[in-house]
N, C-alpha and C positions, 0 to 999 in steps of 0.2 A: 458466426460471430465469435471472436476470441473473447475470453473472459479476463484478459490481462494485456498490459503493454509491457514490452521488455526491450532491453538494449544491453549489448555487451560493451564493456569499457576496457580501457588500458590501465585504469587506476588499480592500485592495490586494494585489498578488501577494506582496510581502514579508511583509505582515501575515498573510496566509493560510498562508504557509510557516512562519512562527513559531508560529502557533496550532496547526497540524497537529503540529508537532514537540512542542509543549507537551502537547497532548492525547494523543499517543502515549506520552509519558513517564508520564502519569497512569494509563495502562492497562498499564504495564509493558514498553513497547517502547522500544528504542533505534534510532537510524538508523545502519545500518552503511554504507550507500552513498548517494550523491546523484549522479544523472546529470542534467546540464543538457542537455536535448535540443536546445534552440535553439542553444547554443554548439557542441555536437558536430556538428550538421548543417551549421552555417556553416563550421566548420573542415574537416570531411571532404568535404563535397559542395558547399560554397560556395552553399548555398541559405538563404533566409530562412524562418524558422519562428516561430510564436508562442512566447511564454514558456511553458515546459513543463518541469517537473522531476519526476523519478521518485525517490522515497525508498524505499530498501530497508530495511524495518522488521523488527526481530526481537524476539521476547519469549523470552529464553533458556530459561525453564522449559518453555514449550510447545514450543519447537524441540527441546529435549532429549527430551521425551516422544515427539514425533513421530519423531525419529531412532531411538529405541529400538523403536518400533512398526514402522517401515518404513525399512530401511537406505538406500533410494534416494530418499527424500522430500526430501533435500537439493537435488535437481534443481528442486524447486518452492519453495525457500526463498531469500531472505527474502520476506515479504509486501510487495508493491508498493503504494505510496500515491502518487498524483500530485496535483500542483498545476499548473493550466494557466489561461491567459488565453483566453477565448472571447468575441470581440466586446468588449463593455463589462463583462464579468462575469469573475470568477475562480471557478473550479470546483475542488473537491477531490473525490477519489475513491479508493477502496481496493478491492483484490481481495476477492471473496467466497471465503474458503478452502473452504467447503462445496462450492461449485460447481467450484472448481479441482481439488479432490481427488476429485470424483465418479468420475473414471476409474480411480482407484487402488482396487483391490479388497482393502481391508484394513479390517475392521470396527473395529479398535482406533483408527483415525484419526478415526472419525466424531465421537466425543465431544470430542476435541482440536480438531478443525476447528470444531465448533459453539461452543466456548468462545472461540476466536480470532475467529470471525465476530462474536460479540456485542461483543467488545472493539473491533474495528475499526469496527463500526457505531456504537458509542458515540463513537469518535474523530470520525467524519464528522459525526454528529448534533451534537456539541458544538462544532464549529468555527463 
């Protein structure tokens, strides 16, 4: 089982970032955090890295349900979505919440994770 969904696009990096954000909104997610990996690695380590952004996406109703089912699940929230340049292509990817929560032994989370999985798969497919 893969721990992520991914898709290569013909969009520019900026266009892919905008499309991912738009598609997340359509599926009920907001972006809580945005980490610019390229900028951070340059600033902290003085190394060059490709364009790579991590978006911390949250769907409040699902997050609330998950937190009610498992009090420590916040350690696995929000759901990460990435946009990265790879050679001449821009790729978008999202975590598979079913795979990431497989180690949590709580049956109440299975249905929530499956619903979030479907929404994140829709986001990636629709970019």
